[in-house]
Every structure is written in C-alpha cells, then in structure tokens.
N, C-alpha and C positions, 0 to 999 in steps of 0.2 A: 613930610617925608616923600622924596621923589624915588619911589621904589623901583621904577622901570629903568633908571639910569645909574643908581648907586647900589653898592653891595648891601644886602639886607640880611639880617640874622633873624630867622623865623623859628619860633618854638611851636611845633604842631602837637595838639592834644587829640587823642583818639579814645573812644570808649573801650573799657576793659570789662571782662576778658575778651580778647580779640576773637576767640573761636566762636563766640556768640554774636559778634558784631562784624561779620565778614565784609559787608558792604562798606562800613565805616573805615576799617583798616585798609581796604583796597583803595578807597578814595584818598585817604591821607597819604598812603605810600606813593600814589601817583602824583600828588601834590609835591611831595618831598623830592621825588626823582626829577620832576619837571623843573622845580626851582633850583635844585642843585645843578641840573644841566645848563641852566642860565648863569651859573656862577655864584648863586646865593648860598648862604650857610643855613642849614636846617638841622634841627634836632627833634626827635620824636619822644613824647612823654605818654606813657600809658600803653605802649605797644607790647603787651605781654599776654601770653596764652592763658594764664590763670589769674590775671589781675594783680599779681604781686608787683610792688613798686620798690626799686632799690633805694630810692630816696624821695623826699617830699617834693611836691611841686614848687614850694617856696625855695627849697634848696637848689633845685634845678634852675629856676629863674635867676637866683643869685649867682650861680656858677656860670651859666651860659650867657647871661645878660643880653637877652634878645631885644631887637628893635621893636618887634611885634609878636604877639601870641595869637595863634589861630586855633580855635577849638572847634571840633566837629561834634555836633549834638549839644543843644542847649542844656537839657536836663542832666545828662551824664557827664558833661565836661564844663559847660559854660558857667554853671553855678559856682565853681571853684575859683572863678576869676572875678567875682564881684568884689570890688574894692581894690583891684590890682592897679598899681601906678603905671605899669607898662601898658601902652596901647594894645587893645585886643579886639579881635573880630570873631564872630561866631557863624559857622555854617549850620543852617537849620536842616535837620533830617526830616524825612517824611513823617516819622513818629512825632517829632516836635510839632509839626504843622497841624497834623490831623488827629492826633491822639492826646499827647501830653498837654498841649496848650488848652485843651478843652476839659481836661480832667480836673475835678474839684480840688483834689489834693495837690497835684503837680502843676496845674495851670498857672497859678500866681507866680511860682518860681520861674517858669519858662518865660512868662511875659516880663518879669523883672530883668532876666538876663537880656532879653531883646532890648528893653529900654536902656540898659546900662552899657551895652556893647558900643564900641566906637563905630563899627560897621556891621551890618547884618547881611550875610550872603545866602542867597536862595538859588535854586536851580532853574527857575523859569519866571517869566513875567506874571503868570497866573499866581504862582506862589507869592510873589511880591505883593500882589493885590490882597491876598489872604492876610499877610502880615500887617499891611497897612490898616486893614479893617479891624483886626483884633488888637493891634497895638499902635494907635495913631501917632504915638511919640516916635515911632521908627521912620515915619515919613521923612524922606530926604537923606537917609543914611542906609538905604538898601541897595545892594549890588547884585545883579543877576550874573551868576557864574554857571554857565551850562556845563553839565558833567561831560567829560570826554568819553568816547567809546573806544576802548582799547582791545585789540585782539588778544585773547588768551592763547597760550601755547596749546597745541592740539596733538602732542605726541603720546599722550597717555592711552591706556587700554580703553577701548570704547565699551559702551553699555551692552550692546548686542552680543559681543564676543564674550564678555565676562558673565553675562546673565543668561546666555543661551536663547536670545530672542531672534526669531527668524527674520531674514532680510526683507521679506515681503510684508511683514506685519507693520502696520502704521504705528509709529512710536511717538507718544506725547511725553514731553519732558517738562516737569513743573518744578523749577528750582526756587529756593528761598527759605528763609528761616521759618521754623514751625511755630507759629503763634496765630491767634485768632484773626488778627487784622489781615493776614495773608490769605485767608479764605480757602485754603486747600480742600477743606471738607466738601465744598460745593462741586468740585470736579470729580470726586470719587463716585457719587451717584450718577453723574452724567456718563462716565465711562461704562458703568454697569448697564445703563440703559442702551447705550450704543452697542455693547457686546450682545445684549439680549436681542437686539434687532438684526444681528448677523454681521456686524462690522468686525473685522479682524484688527482690533486695536488693543494696545497696551500702554499703560502710563507709569512713569517713574517719578516719584517725588524725591528730592534731595535737598537737605539743608540742616543747619544746627537746630537742636531742640531748645528754642528760646523760651517756650512755655511748656514745661514738662507735662502738665495736665492735658493741654490741647494735643501735644505730640502723642500722648498715650491714647487719646480718643481716636486720632487719625490711624494709629497702628491697629486699633481694634476694628475700625471700619474696614481697613485693608485686608484683615484676616478673612473677611467675608467675601472678598473680591480677588479672584485668582489673577486678574489682569491689572492689578495695581500693587506696586511695591514702594516701600519707603527706604531710602538710603540715607546714611549720615552725610554731612557736608563733604564734598569732594575736593581734592587738591586741585590747583590751577590746571595742571596738565590733563587731569581726568575731566574737569569741567569743560575745558575747551573741546576735548574729544566727544564728550556727551552732547554738547550743542550740535556738533557736526553730524552726529549719529542720529539725532532726533529728526522726525519728519515735521514736527511743529513744536515750538516752545510756547508754553502756556503761562499766563499770569492771571491769578484769580483774586488779587488784592482788593480789599474794601476801600482802601485809600493808598496813595503813593506820593512820593516826592518826585524822584527821577530814578526809576528802578534800575539798579546795576545789571540785573539779569536780562532785562530787555535790551539794554545797550550792548551787553556782551554777546547776546544771541544775534542781534541785528547786524553788528559789524562783521560777524562771521557768515552773514548771508542766510540765516535761518528764518523761516516764516514765523511770525508771532501772532498769537491770538491773546488779547488782553482785556481785562475788565474796563468798562467805560467810566473811568474816574479821572479827575482833572490832571493828575500827574502823568497818567498814561496817554491822555489826549495830547499832551505837549510833545510826546515822543512819536506816537503812531498817527498816521493819517488814514482814517478808515477806508478800506477797500483800495487804497493807493499803495501804502507801504505795510499794511497789516490789517487785522480785523479787530474790532472792538465789540464787546457784548455787554448788554445791560442786565441779563438774567441767565439762569441756567439753561433755559430753553434755547436762547440765542447761542450760548456757548456750544451746546450739543449740535446745533445745525451747522455752525461754522467748522467745528472739528470734522463732522461728517462730510461737509462739502470739500474740504481739502483732502480728506482721506480718499474720496472718489475721484478727485481731480488733482493728481500729483503735479501736473505741469503748471496749474494755477498756483499751487503752493510754491513751486520753484520760482515763478515769476515774482511773487511777493518777496521771496528771499533776496532776489537780485535787487529789487527796488529799495528795500530797506537798507541793504548794505551801501548802496550808492548814496542814499539820503543821509544816513548817519555819517558816512565819510565826509560829506560836505558840511554838515551842521555841528558835529561834535568832535572836533579834532583837539589834540592835546595842546598844541601851541596856543590856540585861541583861549583855552581854559586857563593856562598859565598867565597869559596877558591880562585876562580879566582879574585873576588873583592879585597880580602886581598893581593893577589900577585901584583895587579895593584897599590894598595895603597903603598905597600913597595917599588915599583919601582919609585914612585913619589917622 
C-alpha cells in the first residue's frame, strides 16, 4: 500500500471510556484531523465518554471496509484485532511499554499483540529499543512516530482567578491521570516542606481518577496541606489557560512514553520540571529546555530554584517552546503515520 500517494481509509481505535484516557483520545483525534486534512478517510471506534459502543468492532469493519486499522494502546485496543484479516498497526502507550508488558497477567497479551501487528508504532528511538528487547519478533517492523506538540486553546478561566490564588504566589501545576504510576504523591510532601521553609508556593493537581483508591489517598493527603488542591480533569480551554497561568508545570511519573502534558506545556512556553525517566529524557534536555530530577530532594531544589529566579524559569519556557516547535510538528507526525501504513 502506497499510503502517501493514494487515498487511504483508516479505522482508528481508542481506549474507552475516553474521560479516563484523555491522552489517548487527544492523540487519536489529532491523527484523525491530520489524516483527514490530507484527504484520507477516517472513522473513529471507541470514542465514547462512557465506553458504550453503538455497534460491534466487527460490524464497523464490515461497514467501513478500511484499508488499515490503527489501534492506540495494545492491551485496551490491540487485543481485539488478533486474527483480523485487515492489515493493522498498533501505537504503544507508555502504560503498554512500562507497566502492562511487565505485568504477569497482562504481559503475555501485550507481547502477543506486538508480535501479531503488521507494524508497531512507538514515540521514540528509546522506546523502539525497549520493544526490541522485550519482543525480538518485532525487530524490523517498528516505526518511530514522534508525538506532535499542539497548542491548546487558552481562552478558558485561569486557575488563579477561579481559585483566588494571588499573582505573586509561585504556582506549580501537576496535570495527569490520578494513578500510582504518575507519582503525584511524591510532590505533595515536597510542597509541604517548601512551604514550611517559607516559600510562597501552591500546587494544583488536575486529572481524571483512573485509580479511585489512589485518587482517594491523594485527596486525603491534600486535606492536610492547605497549599495543595486536587481538581478534576479540565476542558481543553481551561487546560490551556491553566498551563499559561502556572509558573512551572511538573511531571512526577515513575515511567512515561511521551507525556502529552509535557508536550502541551512546552509548546505554550511553560517551564517544565519532570522526573528523570526514559520517556521524559526524550522530550527534555536537562538544564537546556527543562529540568529533570531523580528524587524528591532534587525535585524540591529545582522548584525552589525557579521560584527564586523567575527570569530563569522564563528562559526555560522560551527554549522549550522553540525546541518543541522544531521537533514535534503535526505534519511530520502525519508523514510518519502514512509511512508506517504504507509499510503495513
């Protein structure tokens, strides 16, 4: 299939319910818009807020008759394509790479999806090496499709105005789904220590409750800290405004693929402090376009350094915006997709 020159019909699969998989649906919607903008035909399966499906996947394939099926997330979508006669590709999520593939229950299924897919799409060269090591049968059919950094609209009400946070207070924004792998609990004690040391700092967490037990623990921890609040997932307009309103955007993940929140914050020129894990190292160049920490002590020192030196924080924001604009544009992402489809 020469997908770059001929019209392609693509069926895109996304995990449901979408309100719990915001990164996945945002990525798939961006793929759909980019492909349609190039004249290709796309249909989305699974894009429902509550996970309800109007018809079966088999019925959708039969009706739409796609040239290729593209599933986002091996465990939650790819397993339904095992045995499909239509060529199909799988985009691996960070959860696939660093959690599900290693899980004794889910790991064998994730690895089988990788083995059976026509092509395997990953966000970085480092992720490709991880896949090759865990599933040697995938060697030769892996495509690196770097995630695009797209500016969110910023017309929504900002956090300071809606929550009554003074302009002079240093605001740390920690977006992302509330589940253990995101490691938000590590930041709560750090903010408490910085406040106790006299720093005028406040932190906002915002994201869907992907693990109710963990989300409950976070809320209990926050009740003991007047300077930390937890908000539900924000609409696109409010997310864009929240990034602009924050003095620094924080990522505390224990593992990552290509964090959408870092891409969203960076392309808007917000300084980023992130955990030093492989996926984040692919996005952030330490001390050049952002800061990476290995433990809570380093996290605290980096937050405090930017709090005390706002001009340094601003410089990081300018450099990350320029860097992301060069490396993670939408057109390049779509060209990479079409190349992977052609190889399938």
